[in-house]
C-alpha positions in Angstrom: 0.9 26.3 -23.7 -1.2 28.4 -21.7 -3.8 28.1 -19.1 -7.0 28.9 -19.3 -8.7 31.1 -16.7 -11.9 28.4 -16.8 -8.9 25.3 -16.0 -6.7 27.3 -13.1 -10.3 27.8 -11.5 -11.6 24.1 -12.2 -7.7 22.8 -10.6 -7.5 25.3 -7.8 -11.6 24.1 -6.6 -9.9 20.2 -7.5 -7.4 20.2 -5.4 -9.4 21.8 -2.2 -11.8 19.8 -2.8 -9.8 16.6 -2.5 -7.2 18.2 -0.1 -8.7 20.6 2.0 -10.0 18.3 4.4 -6.6 16.5 5.4 -5.1 20.1 5.6 -7.7 21.1 8.4 -7.9 17.6 10.0 -3.6 18.5 10.0 -4.2 21.5 11.2 -6.7 21.1 14.2 -3.7 18.2 15.3 -2.1 21.0 16.7 -4.9 22.6 18.6 -4.0 23.0 22.2 -8.1 22.7 23.0 -10.0 19.8 23.6 -12.4 20.8 21.0 -12.1 19.6 17.5 -13.8 23.1 16.4 -12.7 25.9 18.6 -9.0 26.5 18.1 -7.3 27.2 21.5 -3.8 27.9 20.3 -0.3 25.8 18.9 0.5 23.0 21.2 2.3 19.6 20.3 0.8 17.9 23.5 -1.8 15.4 21.3 1.3 14.1 19.6 3.6 13.5 22.9 -0.1 11.9 23.9 -0.2 9.6 21.1 2.8 7.3 22.8 1.0 7.0 26.2 -2.4 6.2 24.3 -1.1 2.0 24.8 -4.3 0.7 22.6 -3.6 3.3 19.7 0.0 2.7 19.8 -0.6 -1.8 20.4 -2.6 -0.3 16.7 -0.3 0.7 15.1 2.5 -1.9 16.0 0.4 -4.4 14.6 -0.2 -2.6 11.4 3.7 -2.4 10.8 3.7 -6.0 11.8 0.7 -6.6 9.1 1.8 -4.3 6.7 5.8 -5.5 6.3 4.5 -9.6 6.2 2.3 -9.0 3.6 4.2 -6.6 1.1 6.9 -8.8 1.7 5.0 -11.6 0.6 3.7 -9.8 -1.6 6.4 -8.1 -3.6 8.5 -12.1 -3.9 4.8 -13.9 -5.3 4.4 -11.0 -7.4 7.6 -10.5 -8.7 7.4 -14.2 -9.7 4.3 -13.5 -11.5 5.0 -11.1 -13.7 8.6 -13.0 -14.3 5.9 -15.6 -15.2 3.7 -13.8 -17.5 6.6 -11.7 -19.1 8.6 -14.5 -20.4 7.0 -17.5 -20.7 4.1 -16.2 -23.2 2.3 -19.4 -24.4 2.1 -21.6 -21.9 -1.5 -23.1 -21.2 -4.0 -20.6 -19.2 -1.2 -17.9 -19.5 -4.9 -15.6 -20.3 -6.4 -16.9 -17.6 -3.8 -16.8 -15.4 -3.5 -12.4 -16.5 -7.0 -12.2 -16.0 -7.1 -13.5 -12.0 -4.0 -12.2 -11.3 -5.2 -8.7 -12.0 -8.7 -8.9 -11.2 -8.1 -7.3 -7.4 -7.4 -4.5 -8.9 -10.8 -3.4 -10.3 -12.4 -5.8 -7.7 -14.2 -3.6 -4.4 -12.5 -4.0 -1.6 -15.7 -4.8 -0.1 -16.1 -7.7 -2.5 -12.5 -9.0 -1.8 -12.6 -8.7 2.1 -16.5 -10.8 1.7 -14.6 -13.6 0.1 -11.5 -14.2 2.2 -13.8 -14.0 5.2 -15.8 -17.0 3.6 -12.5 -18.8 2.7 -11.1 -18.5 6.1 -14.6 -20.0 7.8 -14.4 -22.5 5.6 -11.0 -23.1 6.7 -12.1 -22.7 10.2 -8.8 -20.7 10.6 -9.6 -18.0 13.7 -8.8 -14.6 12.3 -6.1 -12.6 14.0 -2.9 -11.8 12.3 -2.0 -14.0 9.7 -5.6 -14.0 8.0 -5.1 -10.4 8.3 -1.6 -10.2 6.6 -2.9 -12.7 4.0 -5.5 -11.1 2.7 -3.7 -8.1 2.4 -1.4 -10.3 0.8 -4.0 -11.5 -1.8 -4.7 -7.8 -2.5 -1.8 -6.3 -2.9 0.0 -8.7 -5.3 -1.4 -7.8 -8.3 0.1 -3.8 -7.7 3.6 -5.2 -7.5 3.1 -7.7 -10.3 1.9 -4.4 -12.3 4.6 -2.5 -11.9 8.1 -4.9 -12.3 5.7 -6.4 -15.4 5.9 -2.6 -16.7 9.4 -2.9 -16.0 10.1 -6.1 -17.7 8.0 -4.7 -20.6 10.8 -2.5 -21.4 13.7 -4.2 -20.2 15.8 -5.9 -23.3 16.3 -9.6 -23.2 19.2 -9.7 -24.8 21.1 -8.5 -21.8 20.7 -11.8 -20.1 21.0 -13.5 -23.5 24.4 -12.3 -23.4 24.7 -13.7 -20.4 23.8 -17.2 -20.6 26.1 -17.5 -23.6 28.8 -17.0 -21.8 28.0 -19.7 -19.5 25.8 -18.4 -16.6 22.8 -20.2 -15.5 20.0 -19.2 -15.5 19.3 -18.5 -11.7 22.9 -16.5 -12.2 22.1 -14.4 -14.9 19.0 -13.3 -13.9 20.8 -12.7 -10.4 23.6 -10.9 -11.9 21.7 -9.3 -15.0 18.4 -8.5 -15.1 17.8 -7.8 -11.0 20.2 -5.2 -10.5 17.6 -4.0 -13.5 14.1 -4.6 -12.1 15.2 -3.3 -8.2 14.2 0.0 -9.1 10.3 -1.4 -9.7 10.7 -4.8 -7.1 11.1 -1.8 -4.2 8.9 0.5 -4.8 6.3 -2.3 -6.1 6.9 -3.5 -2.3 6.8 0.5 -1.0 2.9 0.6 -2.8 2.1 -2.6 -1.3 3.1 -1.8 2.7 1.2 1.6 1.7 -2.1 0.3 0.9 -1.4 -2.8 3.4 -1.1 0.4 6.3 -4.5 2.0 5.5 -6.5 -0.4 4.7 -9.8 -0.8 6.6 -12.5 -2.4 4.9 -10.2 -6.0 4.2 -8.8 -5.8 8.2 -12.0 -5.1 9.1 -13.6 -8.2 7.7 -10.2 -10.7 8.5 -9.6 -9.2 11.9 -10.4 -11.1 15.0 -9.3 -10.4 19.2 -6.0 -9.0 19.3 -5.7 -8.0 16.0 -6.8 -4.0 15.7 -5.0 -2.1 13.0 -4.7 1.5 13.6 -7.6 2.3 10.4 -9.8 0.3 12.7 -8.9 1.5 15.7 -9.5 5.1 14.8 -12.3 4.5 13.1 -14.1 2.6 15.8 -12.7 6.2 18.1 -14.0 8.6 15.7 -17.4 6.8 16.0 -17.5 7.7 19.3 -16.5 11.5 18.3 -13.5 13.2 16.9 -10.7 13.9 19.1 -8.1 16.1 18.3 -5.7 12.7 19.2 -7.4 11.9 17.0 -6.4 13.9 14.7 -2.7 13.7 15.4 -2.4 9.9 15.0 -4.4 10.8 11.0 -1.3 13.5 10.9 1.2 10.7 11.4 0.0 8.4 8.8 -1.3 10.7 5.9 2.7 12.1 6.8 3.8 8.3 6.4 1.9 7.1 3.6 2.6 10.8 1.3 6.5 10.2 2.0 6.1 6.5 0.6 4.0 8.0 -1.8 7.0 10.2 -2.7 9.8 7.5 -2.5 7.7 5.5 -5.0 6.9 8.2 -7.2 10.9 8.4 -7.0 12.0 5.1 -7.8 9.5 4.6 -10.8 10.7 8.1 -12.3 14.3 6.3 -12.1 13.9 2.8 -13.2 11.8 4.7 -16.5 15.2 6.8 -17.1 17.1 3.7 -17.2 
């Protein structure tokens, strides 16, 4: 089916509206001039300067540590939650459990951040690395559970039942039969949780404390004082990293759908 001229124009304008600002940021990250609005020639000096920017590098390491820890925790909890929903359809409170599990998917991030902040204040916890990690786990677990649950819905339970009939224990049947079949979905969910944590600003702003500044928070703080080519370079690195992770997620999702 051929696209009409109107659809083509609409598609071009839509893509330009979404991605042209990002493309401009990436182009001007190679600007030799200190003025972000004036092109002074091609240069990679701002990327070399990132390594010498200690506050920015410290924020990057904090973001990576938080993303890794929260993604691991969200993957474990989300996978277990998806298994509970898919394998046990009639336990008491199943509807409420499913509702509470998937609410963060539609809840505004500012509400999630504020509620978690009030929780940490009520518990008298010092806000820092671990509060950000727990907050991101609470936020990303729903995404992992949704992806794993979709894979479990397409999985034929007779494979695991056959393993049980041959004498395998429930744990052995899961580890040797079910887990390898849902592993691509688990990996995709883990990468998605890592990506969501890496570029989160709102929830981290509510739950962070002294010495726990993430990269998006650092970039936002610096941009309030003025955009510099160094910020463009850091933003470009973040954009490229997230894009590569999204491509891997799409590949894993397509692979497990074809399996």
